[in-house]
ZAMARGU-4260 file (C-alpha; in steps of 0.2 Angstrom, whole numbers, plus 5000, padded with zeros to 4 digits):
<rodrens>
0) 5782/4654/5162 | 5797/4659/5172 | 5810/4671/5166 | 5828/4672/5172 | 5843/4682/5167
5) 5860/4674/5165 | 5876/4684/5165 | 5892/4677/5158 | 5903/4692/5160 | 5902/4696/5142
10) 5884/4695/5136 | 5867/4697/5145 | 5855/4684/5139 | 5837/4685/5144 | 5829/4667/5143
15) 5813/4659/5143 | 5810/4641/5149 | 5802/4630/5136 | 5798/4642/5122 | 5805/4653/5109
20) 5804/4671/5114 | 5795/4684/5103 | 5798/4702/5101 | 5784/4713/5109 | 5778/4718/5092
25) 5778/4702/5083 | 5762/4695/5076 | 5763/4677/5070 | 5753/4674/5054 | 5756/4657/5046
30) 5743/4657/5031 | 5738/4641/5022 | 5745/4649/5006 | 5762/4651/5014 | 5761/4633/5020
35) 5757/4627/5003 | 5770/4637/4994 | 5783/4632/5007 | 5778/4614/5005 | 5779/4613/4986
40) 5796/4622/4988 | 5804/4609/5000 | 5796/4594/4990 | 5805/4601/4975 | 5821/4603/4984
45) 5820/4585/4991 | 5815/4578/4974 | 5831/4586/4966 | 5841/4578/4980 | 5835/4561/4977
50) 5835/4559/4959 | 5853/4554/4956 | 5853/4541/4969 | 5839/4531/4959 | 5847/4535/4942
55) 5865/4532/4946 | 5866/4515/4937 | 5858/4522/4921 | 5869/4538/4922 | 5885/4527/4924
60) 5880/4516/4909 | 5876/4531/4898 | 5891/4543/4903 | 5904/4529/4908 | 5908/4538/4924
65) 5920/4533/4937 | 5915/4530/4955 | 5922/4548/4959 | 5913/4556/4945 | 5897/4548/4950
70) 5900/4555/4968 | 5903/4572/4961 | 5887/4571/4951 | 5878/4569/4967 | 5888/4581/4978
75) 5888/4594/4964 | 5870/4597/4971 | 5874/4594/4989 | 5889/4605/4991 | 5881/4622/4986
80) 5866/4617/4997 | 5878/4615/5012 | 5889/4631/5009 | 5876/4643/5003 | 5861/4641/5016
85) 5868/4653/5028 | 5870/4666/5015 | 5852/4664/5009 | 5846/4664/5027 | 5853/4682/5028
90) 5846/4687/5011 | 5829/4681/5016 | 5829/4690/5032 | 5834/4706/5024 | 5825/4707/5008
95) 5810/4696/5011 | 5808/4677/5010 | 5795/4677/4997 | 5805/4683/4983 | 5820/4672/4988
100) 5808/4657/4988 | 5803/4661/4970 | 5821/4665/4965 | 5827/4649/4971 | 5814/4639/4961
105) 5818/4649/4946 | 5836/4644/4947 | 5830/4626/4948 | 5821/4628/4931 | 5838/4633/4924
110) 5848/4619/4932 | 5835/4606/4927 | 5835/4611/4909 | 5854/4611/4908 | 5855/4593/4915
115) 5841/4588/4903 | 5851/4595/4888 | 5867/4584/4893 | 5874/4579/4876 | 5874/4562/4869
120) 5888/4549/4866 | 5895/4558/4851 | 5901/4572/4862 | 5917/4571/4873 | 5916/4562/4889
125) 5922/4577/4899 | 5909/4589/4891 | 5895/4577/4895 | 5900/4574/4914 | 5904/4593/4916
130) 5887/4598/4909 | 5877/4587/4921 | 5888/4592/4936 | 5884/4610/4931 | 5866/4607/4930
135) 5866/4599/4947 | 5876/4613/4954 | 5863/4626/4949 | 5849/4615/4955 | 5859/4614/4972
140) 5860/4633/4972 | 5842/4635/4970 | 5838/4621/4983 | 5850/4631/4995 | 5838/4645/4994
145) 5822/4635/4996 | 5826/4624/5011 | 5830/4637/5024 | 5818/4650/5017 | 5803/4638/5017
150) 5807/4633/5035 | 5810/4651/5041 | 5793/4656/5033 | 5783/4643/5043 | 5793/4645/5059
155) 5792/4664/5060 | 5773/4663/5057 | 5768/4649/5069 | 5763/4655/5087 | 5770/4645/5101
160) 5780/4629/5103 | 5765/4617/5100 | 5760/4626/5084 | 5778/4627/5079 | 5781/4609/5082
165) 5766/4605/5072 | 5771/4616/5057 | 5788/4610/5057 | 5782/4592/5057 | 5772/4596/5041
170) 5788/4604/5034 | 5797/4588/5038 | 5783/4577/5031 | 5785/4587/5015 | 5804/4583/5015
175) 5799/4565/5016 | 5786/4567/5003 | 5798/4574/4991 | 5810/4559/4995 | 5795/4547/4992
180) 5789/4555/4976 | 5806/4557/4968 | 5812/4539/4967 | 5795/4533/4960 | 5793/4547/4948
185) 5811/4545/4942 | 5809/4526/4939 | 5793/4529/4929 | 5801/4544/4919 | 5816/4533/4915
190) 5805/4521/4906 | 5800/4534/4893 | 5810/4531/4877 | 5824/4544/4873 | 5831/4547/4856
195) 5849/4544/4863 | 5846/4526/4867 | 5840/4515/4882 | 5852/4522/4895 | 5848/4540/4891
200) 5830/4541/4898 | 5836/4548/4914 | 5836/4565/4906 | 5817/4566/4907 | 5818/4567/4926
205) 5827/4584/4925 | 5814/4591/4913 | 5800/4586/4925 | 5810/4595/4939 | 5811/4611/4929
210) 5792/4610/4926 | 5789/4607/4945 | 5800/4622/4949 | 5790/4633/4937 | 5774/4628/4947
215) 5784/4632/4963 | 5788/4650/4957 | 5769/4653/4953 | 5763/4646/4969 | 5775/4657/4979
220) 5771/4673/4970 | 5752/4670/4971 | 5749/4661/4988 | 5763/4665/5000 | 5764/4679/5012
225) 5780/4688/5014 | 5790/4689/5030 | 5807/4696/5035 | 5817/4700/5050 | 5830/4713/5045
230) 5833/4720/5063 | 5851/4717/5067 | 5854/4708/5050 | 5866/4714/5037 | 5876/4707/5022
235) 5891/4700/5031 | 5901/4698/5015 | 5917/4693/5023 | 5909/4680/5033 | 5899/4674/5018
240) 5915/4672/5007 | 5925/4664/5021 | 5912/4651/5025 | 5909/4647/5007 | 5927/4645/5003
245) 5931/4635/5018 | 5917/4622/5016 | 5921/4621/4997 | 5939/4617/5000 | 5936/4605/5013
250) 5922/4596/5004 | 5933/4596/4988 | 5946/4586/4998 | 5933/4574/5005 | 5926/4570/4988
255) 5942/4570/4977 | 5952/4561/4991 | 5943/4545/4985 | 5952/4546/4969 | 5968/4555/4973
260) 5971/4547/4990 | 5969/4556/5006 | 5988/4557/5009 | 5991/4566/4992 | 5998/4583/4993
265) 5983/4591/4985 | 5971/4584/4997 | 5981/4587/5012 | 5983/4605/5007 | 5965/4607/5004
270) 5961/4601/5021 | 5974/4613/5029 | 5968/4628/5019 | 5949/4624/5023 | 5952/4623/5041
275) 5963/4639/5041 | 5949/4648/5032 | 5936/4641/5044 | 5946/4647/5059 | 5947/4664/5051
280) 5928/4664/5049 | 5926/4661/5067 | 5938/4675/5072 | 5929/4687/5060 | 5911/4682/5066
285) 5916/4685/5084 | 5920/4703/5081 | 5905/4708/5070 | 5890/4717/5077 | 5879/4708/5064
290) 5887/4692/5060 | 5882/4679/5047 | 5879/4667/5062 | 5879/4672/5080 | 5891/4660/5087
295) 5883/4662/5104 | 5870/4651/5098 | 5882/4637/5101 | 5883/4642/5120 | 5866/4633/5121
300) 5870/4615/5126 | 5854/4609/5117 | 5859/4618/5101 | 5877/4612/5101 | 5872/4594/5105
305) 5859/4594/5092 | 5871/4602/5079 | 5883/4587/5082 | 5869/4575/5080 | 5863/4584/5065
310) 5880/4581/5056 | 5883/4564/5062 | 5865/4558/5060 | 5862/4564/5043 | 5879/4557/5037
315) 5873/4540/5043 | 5856/4542/5034 | 5862/4548/5017 | 5877/4537/5018 | 5865/4522/5020
320) 5855/4528/5006 | 5870/4530/4995 | 5876/4512/4999 | 5859/4505/4995 | 5857/4515/4979
325) 5874/4510/4972 | 5872/4492/4978 | 5856/4490/4969 | 5857/4501/4953 | 5876/4502/4949
330) 5882/4485/4956 | 5867/4474/4953 | 5860/4482/4938 | 5842/4485/4945 | 5832/4497/4935
335) 5828/4514/4942 | 5810/4509/4945 | 5815/4493/4954 | 5828/4503/4964 | 5815/4516/4969
340) 5806/4503/4979 | 5820/4503/4992 | 5818/4522/4993 | 5799/4521/4995 | 5803/4509/5010
345) 5815/4522/5017 | 5803/4537/5015 | 5785/4530/5018 | 5787/4532/5036 | 5789/4551/5034
350) 5771/4552/5028 | 5764/4539/5040 | 5772/4547/5055 | 5767/4565/5051 | 5754/4566/5065
355) 5765/4556/5077 | 5782/4564/5077 | 5777/4582/5083 | 5767/4574/5097 | 5782/4563/5102
360) 5793/4579/5102 | 5781/4588/5114 | 5778/4573/5126 | 5796/4565/5126 | 5806/4580/5123
365) 5816/4583/5107 | 5831/4574/5115 | 5821/4558/5118 | 5813/4558/5101 | 5831/4561/5094
370) 5837/4546/5103 | 5823/4535/5097 | 5826/4541/5079 | 5844/4538/5079 | 5843/4521/5087
375) 5831/4516/5073 | 5844/4521/5060 | 5857/4511/5070 | 5847/4495/5071 | 5842/4497/5052
380) 5860/4499/5047 | 5867/4484/5056 | 5853/4473/5050 | 5857/4479/5032 | 5875/4476/5034
385) 5871/4458/5039 | 5862/4454/5023 | 5873/4447/5009 | 5873/4454/4992 | 5872/4438/4983
390) 5855/4436/4974 | 5849/4451/4984 | 5830/4455/4983 | 5821/4471/4987 | 5809/4461/4998
395) 5823/4457/5011 | 5828/4475/5012 | 5811/4482/5016 | 5810/4480/5034 | 5827/4487/5039
400) 5825/4501/5027 | 5808/4506/5034 | 5816/4506/5051 | 5830/4518/5045 | 5816/4529/5037
405) 5807/4530/5054 | 5822/4535/5062 | 5826/4549/5049 | 5808/4556/5051 | 5809/4557/5070
410) 5826/4564/5070 | 5823/4577/5057 | 5808/4584/5066 | 5817/4584/5083 | 5833/4592/5077
415) 5823/4606/5068 | 5812/4609/5084 | 5828/4610/5095 | 5836/4623/5084 | 5821/4634/5081
420) 5816/4633/5100 | 5834/4638/5104 | 5833/4656/5097 | 5821/4671/5097 | 5809/4675/5083
425) 5820/4688/5075 | 5834/4674/5074 | 5823/4662/5065 | 5831/4664/5048 | 5848/4663/5055
430) 5844/4647/5065 | 5835/4639/5051 | 5849/4642/5039 | 5862/4636/5052 | 5852/4620/5055
435) 5849/4617/5036 | 5868/4620/5033 | 5873/4607/5046 | 5860/4595/5040 | 5865/4596/5022
440) 5884/4596/5027 | 5880/4579/5035 | 5871/4574/5020 | 5885/4579/5008 | 5898/4570/5019
445) 5888/4554/5018 | 5890/4550/5000 | 5908/4557/4999 | 5915/4548/5014 | 5905/4532/5012
450) 5908/4532/4993 | 5927/4533/4997 | 5926/4519/5010 | 5917/4508/4998 | 5927/4510/4983
455) 5944/4510/4991 | 5939/4495/5001 | 5933/4486/4985 | 5948/4492/4975 | 5960/4485/4988
460) 5951/4468/4988 | 5951/4467/4969 | 5970/4471/4969 | 5973/4458/4982 | 5963/4445/4972
465) 5973/4448/4956 | 5990/4448/4964 | 5987/4432/4973 | 5980/4423/4957 | 5992/4421/4942
470) 5978/4414/4931 | 5967/4429/4934 | 5981/4440/4931 | 5985/4432/4914 | 5967/4432/4909
475) 5966/4451/4914 | 5981/4455/4904 | 5974/4446/4889 | 5957/4456/4891 | 5967/4472/4891
480) 5975/4467/4875 | 5959/4464/4866 | 5956/4481/4857 | 5972/4477/4846 | 5966/4459/4843
485) 5948/4462/4837 | 5941/4468/4820 | 5942/4487/4817 | 5923/4489/4818 | 5924/4482/4836
490) 5939/4491/4842 | 5930/4506/4849 | 5917/4496/4859 | 5930/4484/4866 | 5942/4498/4871
495) 5928/4507/4880 | 5924/4491/4890 | 5943/4489/4894 | 5943/4507/4900 | 5928/4504/4911
500) 5936/4490/4919 | 5951/4500/4922 | 5941/4514/4929 | 5938/4506/4946 | 5927/4493/4955
505) 5910/4499/4948 | 5917/4499/4930 | 5924/4482/4932 | 5908/4476/4939 | 5898/4484/4925
510) 5906/4475/4910 | 5899/4458/4908 | 5909/4442/4911 | 5903/4435/4895 | 5896/4441/4878
515) 5888/4433/4864 | 5899/4428/4849 | 5893/4429/4831 | 5887/4412/4832 | 5876/4416/4847
520) 5886/4407/4860 | 5892/4416/4876 | 5911/4419/4875 | 5921/4424/4891 | 5925/4443/4891
525) 5928/4452/4907 | 5937/4440/4919 | 5936/4453/4933 | 5917/4454/4934 | 5914/4441/4948
530) 5929/4447/4958 | 5923/4465/4957 | 5905/4460/4962 | 5911/4451/4978 | 5923/4464/4982
535) 5909/4477/4981 | 5898/4466/4991 | 5911/4465/5005 | 5914/4484/5004 | 5895/4488/5005
540) 5895/4478/5022 | 5910/4488/5029 | 5901/4505/5023 | 5885/4500/5032 | 5894/4496/5048
545) 5902/4513/5047 | 5885/4521/5045 | 5878/4511/5060 | 5893/4516/5071 | 5890/4534/5066
550) 5871/4533/5070 | 5875/4524/5087 | 5886/4539/5092 | 5872/4551/5087 | 5860/4540/5098
555) 5872/4542/5113 | 5873/4561/5111 | 5854/4561/5110 | 5852/4551/5126 | 5864/4564/5134
560) 5852/4578/5128 | 5837/4569/5134 | 5844/4566/5151 | 5849/4584/5154 | 5836/4596/5160
565) 5829/4606/5146 | 5838/4622/5144 | 5831/4639/5145 | 5829/4647/5128 | 5835/4664/5124
570) 5823/4678/5121 | 5837/4691/5116 | 5855/4690/5111 | 5862/4707/5115
</rodrens>
């Protein structure tokens, strides 16, 4: 192996071609127990990420959520994962990763129990939604500790690029395993009767998450070997506060903009404040001796390009998953178990390709593997966009969803290897946290932006249909007047149906077009149902095309990475 020293006038960077540098006294030691504990932790985190996607139709029916509230329930988990991973990367490096892994799982016990205890229909709507969002947020904080910590534990213990790529591939397979187990388990658990009624069984899934989190705590404490890298690391409180606040404010604008409008004063102000805070974070980190993240990591072309691919590619992937979930569960009324079949198709490749992906990274280079992976996501998205929603069956979706899943597995392994091979051993926690943050930032943006595109497009199409059809407008007005024209014992339920239709496209689609009369005959009820369904179908097509375009951009960036000569990797950052 050749070594060379590069001087840029500011920093001296000693580099090593093709491998992560190690400090002279470092002794890699990846035990089987550490691998098992890390695997359980990442499976737990990924299960928590996936459950709402499968259950969103049932949750919407139970809690009568708007489209924005449904997005917040999912992003309540993803946002803390995105904004706290850098902080937890530092805490693990300083205080030890074993206790952080156990602590993160313990938090997920609490979050799962809170979500499980979400009140029933007799409680106020705001309380019910807030409690579920709160449980999701605590689950997200716990997952934010598990994801970078589990990766850092295995990356710091693996000796050499080949073993590291293999270990990371196992970690990525556990990510896919969690995503595969979650939808099936969620679908099965949702079939267990709950005292609150047929739409309340989703709560059992969160109780199971809490139980698995307890297993993760025990496995970590009993099986894993602790590791840390405190040298040169300190609690950069100013950096931590700035990055958390900046991302929180920006992500608030992204999610809430779907309801308030992206041109509203509150949303514009949130973006301006978030970007200012982000600029201040960069300025502060450049001047610190022990920053939260060493910004010189981004002077590596490989790391910078992979960072861009990470955000764009993961946006495309989870945006696709979000569209498929809402399309099947909330729009077409598929059961959680039936919806889970789509997620099985998306994630089965992660298990099947486990022995293949790490070899592809070594033989084709991370850039080449990334290009193939993101190209698969691109193809899958455009095929999905071409499939009409009318009489949609799971079977017709399987092939393109499998292709998307193959792309995700290859891309996830390659992205992670690029990031970990771009830094020295003592920076493993920082790099894993940064990579996890970028990955989960992309995952957070997927449902937020794609959800906004879908619902705003569908709402526009519905408004256009109503304004151009006087007969439909009169029928809709009559429907809105129904609560005052029905017997007192029916007023509450009819008013709830009218409120659901007014809440947005998903609510308008969820209320039936006809209901049985006392004589048993079907009576026209919601005139907007067919219009909403077709508007949503067209909007899903638009959203999938957007995901496909994003994946195509990530593919082109990966091709650029693959065409360039592999960069020398830093041994030390002085």
